N, C-alpha and C positions, 0 to 999 in steps of 0.2 A: 504494500500500500504506500503510495507516494504522498508525503505530508507537505503542506504549504502553510507555514506558520506566519500569521499576519505581521508579527513583530519583525520578521525578516524583510518585510516590504514597506517598513516605515510607520507602522501603527503606533500610536501613542497611548500607552497604558496609564489609566488613572489621571487623565488630562481632559480639560475642556476642549482641547483642539480635536476637530473631527478626524477620524481615521477612515473616512469614506474612500479616499483614493487608494490608500494602502490595501484595504479589503478588496477593492476592485482589481488591484494589481495582482494580488494573490489568486483571485478567481481567474483572471486572464491567463496567468502562468499555468494553472491547472488545466484550463481549457486547451491551451496550446499543446499540452502534453497528452491530450486525449482524455483527461479526467484525473480526479484525485480528491484528497481530503483537505479542505481549507480549515485550519484550526484556529479557534479563538482561545488563547491561553487564559489562565486565571487573571483576574483584574477587570476593571471597567473600561470599556472602549466607547467613546461617544462617536456617533456616526449618523450620516444621512441614509437615504435609501440604499439597500444592498440588492443588486440585480444579479441573480444566479444564472448559471449556464448549464447546459446538458452535462451529465456525468460528473456533477459536482456534489460532494458531501460536505455540508457546512457543519462542523462539529464544535460545540461549545463545551470546553473543558469544565470540570468541577471548579466552582468559584469564578467562572467567567460571566461577564455581563455585557451584552450589546445594549447600549443606552441610546435611544433614537432621538434625534433632534425634534423640536416642536416648531421649527421654522419651515413654512411652505416652500421656500426657495431650495431646500435640501431634498426635495422630492420631485423628480422630473414628471412631466405630464405625459401620460400614456392613454391609449384607447382601450378601455376594458368595460366590463359591466358594472353598473351601480344600480342596486335595487331592480335588477332584471333587464336593464336597458343599456346598450352599448353607448358610451359617451366618453368624453375626455375627463380623466380623473388624475389625481396625484397617484403616482406609483405607490404601492404598499411599502411598508418598512422593509420587508423582504419580499421580492417580487420576481417572477419569471414568466415568460410566455413562449409557447411552442417548444417546450423542452422535453427531454427524455431522460429518465433515470436520474432523478434529483432527490437529495435527502437533507433534512435538518435533524440533528440529534445531539445528544449529550445532556448532562445534568446541569448545565449553566442556565442563565436567565436572559430573557429578552424583555427589555423594559421599553414600553411604548411612550412613556411620558405624555399621556393623553390629556392631562388637566387643561392645558391651554386650548387644545382642539375642542374639548367639551364646552369650555366657556364660550368660545366663538359660536358653537352650534346653538347654545342656549340664548346668548345675549348679544352676539355680534355676527349674525349670519351673513351680513353684507361683506364681511372680510374673507369669506370662504369663496374665492373665485372658482375653485373646483372642490368636489367632495373630499372629505377627510381621508387620509391614508388608512388602509386596513393594516393590521400588524403583519400577517402573512397571507399572500394570495398568489395562486398560480393559475394562469389562464391558458387553456388548450394544451395541456401537458399530459405526458404518458409516463406512468410509473413514478408516483410521488410518495415519499415517506416522510412523515414528521413524527418524532417520537422523543419522549423522555424530558424535553425541555420545559422550563417554567415560563409562562407567558403572562405578563402583567400590564395593566394600564394601557390597553389598546386604544388608539385614537378613535376607532369605530369598530367594525366587525373584527374579530380576532383571527380566525382561520377561515379562509374563503377560497376553496378550489372551485374553479369555473371551467366547465367544458373539459374536465380532466377524466382520464381513464386509468383505472388501477391505482387507487389511492389508499394508503395505510396511515391512519392517525392513531397513535398508541401512547398511553401513559403520559399524557400531557397534564400539567397543572395550570389552569387558567384562572386568573383572579383580576376582575375589574370591579370598581366600586358599584354597589347595588343601585346607586342613583346616576351612574354614568350613562349618557344617552346613546342608545343603539350600539352597545358594545357586546353584541351577540358572541357566543363562544365559538362554535364550529358550524359553518354554513356551507355544506356541499350544494353546488348550484349547477344543474344540468350535467351532472357527472354520472359515470357508470362504474360499477364494481368498487364500492367504497367500504372500507372496514374501519369503524371507530370503536376503540376498546380501551378499558382501564383508565379512563380520564376522570379527573375531578374538575368541575366547572362551577364557578361562582361569579356571576356577571350581572350587568345592568339591563339586559334584555333577554332574548331567548337563549337558553343554554345551547341547544342544537336546533337548527332550522334547516329543513330540506326544501330546496327551491328549484324552480324550473322556468323562470321568466314570467313576464306579464303579457297582457294583450298588446303592449307596446314593443315587445321583443320581436325584432324582424325575423330571426331564424330561431325556431323553437326546437329544443332538444330535451328529451326526458331526463329526469334524475331517477336512476333505477339500479337495482341490485345493491342495496345498502344494508349493512348490518351495524347495529349499535349494541354493545354489550359491556357489562361489568363497569358501568360508570356511576359516579355520584354527582348529583347536581343540586345546588342550593341557590336560593334567591332567583332572580330572573323572572321574566314575564311568563315563560313557559319552559318546561323541562325539555320535551322533544316536540317540535312544531313542524307541521307540513303546510306550506303556503306562507302567506296568501299568494305568493308568486308561484303558480303551478301550471301555467298555460301550456308548457311542453309535456305535461304528464309526470306524475310521480308513481312508481310502481315497484313491487317486489322489495318491501322494506321489512326487516325483522328487528324488533327492539326487545331486549331481554336482559334479565339479571341486573337491574338498576335500582338506585335509591334516589328519590326526589324529596327534598326538604325545603320548605318555605318558598317554593316556586309558586307564582301566582296561579298558574294552571299546570296540569300534569301533561297528558297527551292532548295536543291541540291541533286540529285540522281546520283551516280557514280559507275561504275563497268567496267569490261573488260573481254575479252576472257580468258578462263582458270578458272574463278571464279565459273561458273555455278550459279545455284540458280535463283529464281524469286522474283521480287518486284512487288506486286500487291495489288489492293484494298486499295488505298491511297486516302484520301479526305482532302483537304486543303481549309479552308474558313475563311472569316472575318479577313483578315490580312492587316496591313498597314506597308509599307516599305519606308525607306527614305535613300537616299545616298548610294545605293548599286551598285556594278559593273553589276550584272545581277540578276533579280528577280527569274528566273526559269531556272534550268539546269537539263537535263536528258542526261547523257553522258555515252555511253557504250564503249568509247575508252580511258578511264582514264589511264594515263601513270605513275603516281607516285607509288613508292614502288618497291619491288623486281620484276625483270623481266619486268619492265614497258617499256623498250626500245626494247624488242624483236619484231621481225617482226610480230609474231603472234598477238601482241597487236595492232600495228599501221596499219597493212595492210588493205586497203579499199576494197580488193577483197573478195568475199564471200568464207567462209569456210564451211565445213559440219557442220550441227547442231548436237551437241552431248550433253552429260551431262555436259560438260565444257562450254556450251554456256549460258551466262546469258540472262535474259529476263525482260523487264519492260512493264507492261500492266495495264489497268484499273486504271488510275491515273487521278484525277479530281480536278480542281481548280475553286473556285467561290468567288465572293465578295471581290476582292483584289485590293488595291490601292498601286502603287509604284511611288514615286516622286524622282527627281534628280538621275535618272538611268544613268550610264555612258556608258557601252560597248554595251549592247543589251537588248531588252525587254525580250528575252528568247532564250535559246539555247538548242535544242533537237536533239540528233544525235544517231540513232540506229545503230546496226551492219548491214553490207551489207547482211548478211544471216539471221538476226533476227531483223526485224524492231521494233522500239518502237510503241506500238499500243494501241488503245482505250483510247485516251487522250482527255479531254475536258477542255476548258477555258470558263467561263461564268461570265459576269459582271466584267470585268477586266479593270482597268484604269491605264495606264502607261504614265508617263511624263519623257522624257529624259532631262538630265541636260543641261542648257544653255552653260556652259563651261565644257563639259564633258571631263574627263581625259581618253585618250585611254588606254584600258586594254584588256587582254585576257579573254573572258567570261568563258571558260572551259579549264581544263588541258587535252589537247588532241593534238597529233602531227599534225602539218600542220595548226593549227589555229593561226592566227596572231592577233595582237592588233587591236581593232576596237572601234569606238565610235558612239553613236547616231543611232545604227542600230535597226531595228525592230526585229521580231522573225526570228531566223535562224533555219530552220528545215532540217534535212537530214535523209533519211532512216526511214520514218514514214508511218504509215497506220492507217486509221480511227481516224483522229484528227479533232475535231470540235471547232471552235472559235465562240462564240455567245456573241454579244454586248461587243466587246473588242475595246477599244480606245487607240491609241498610239499617243502621242503628241511630236512634235519637233524631229522627226526621219529623217534620211537621207537614201535614197534608198527605196526599197519597204518596206511596213509595215510587209509583210509576204514573206520571201524568202524560197521557198520549193525546196529542192534538193532530187530527187528520192522519191517522195511522192505518196501515193495512198489514195484516198478518204479523201482529206483534204477539209473541208467545212467551209465557212465563212457565218455568218448570223448577219446582223446588225452591222458590224465592220466598223471603220472609222479612218482616219488620221486627226490630228488637228495641226494647227499652224506649218505647214511645210514651209520651205523657198521657195520651188518651187513645182511644181506639181510632185508628186511621185506616182509610181504604188502602188496599194493596195496590190496586190499579184503578185509574179513572180515565176513561176514554171519551173524547168529545170531538165533534165536528165543528170547526170554526170557519165561517165565511169570511173572506178577506175584506178589509176596510178600504175605502177609497181615500181616506185621509192620510196626509203626510204625518208620520209619527215622529219626525225629527224635531 
């Protein structure tokens, strides 16, 4: 293995002087030799954007820290995706495009120094000529590995592979403040064959979000063949989220052996009219959740983002089914425990013209919090704060609950609005203050009024 130590190319350890050129020189030398390992030795190295090349292994030694600049001029402008749409953006702190066989590893730390970027996003957005850098992003690459490193204080999304094939993300520790804006943990976007395992994620937005572009994405590609296993996730708006950018389809996803704690939501699927695309063949098993607003959300009336308040998004009247109509189907949950749940055991709401379908819940144990804080379970017009509710289902078809227990709920354990073929087997309520219905099924005619 050929080693390229950045100190040998003029890097300045424990100095405020940027080592960007020295790191680039070490990478260029490795590339010229056909590949190699670029080593960041112990110590802190200030730097601007690091642009990787094919067949390069960036290794952070124990005690090493790459400390990234918070100055926009230290990040070249590139064309890549931002929230599903190709546009000019600042290069990520570590970035590469159209690469093959690239790796970041080691037990060192990558410090994004995001505070200045977050302040601009909150209070001085006019100073952001281009979107904030991500911490690590690869665009259109094949065989990408990121493992073992500590990632902290990302300016925006932390790890974002885009249009990549064969991606391994293993044993990362990701820490961004709970109030930092849009600092998602790991967001594979229109990627295939992705393995995420053994990570600890504590962030200010979604811990893991699987995405596939929006209706404004010119070329749509699916995000498919994704496994997520053996991860712990705390804080964040959602533990594992699919969407709302899913226009290119999301399919073949397995989520297993994870713990979610203090995440606003647990498993969260979201989209809306206009996005098109299908989310299908999702399996979630062996999960423990604690202190979440709502463990399960499948919402096709998601209103956040551009055009989210248009009538086309919120209207509960049926529309013609077209290529712009999103679909959720064949989604299965099993072996899941959720404790201290606040708003509702689950919230599933399909479109009036395209019901959420083929959903199963098997061996699910949910306990509502004793002093639940009222909250909105899903971002959807017309939904008010609630607490201690059971499952709330609307516009669903072919849904089966088998051996599902809900404890300390108020109202029916299962409220079904406009449902077809909803079946319960071996389900029960426990420790309710009064006798409550197990299931309440109603038909609701849509309103012509704007609920926003």
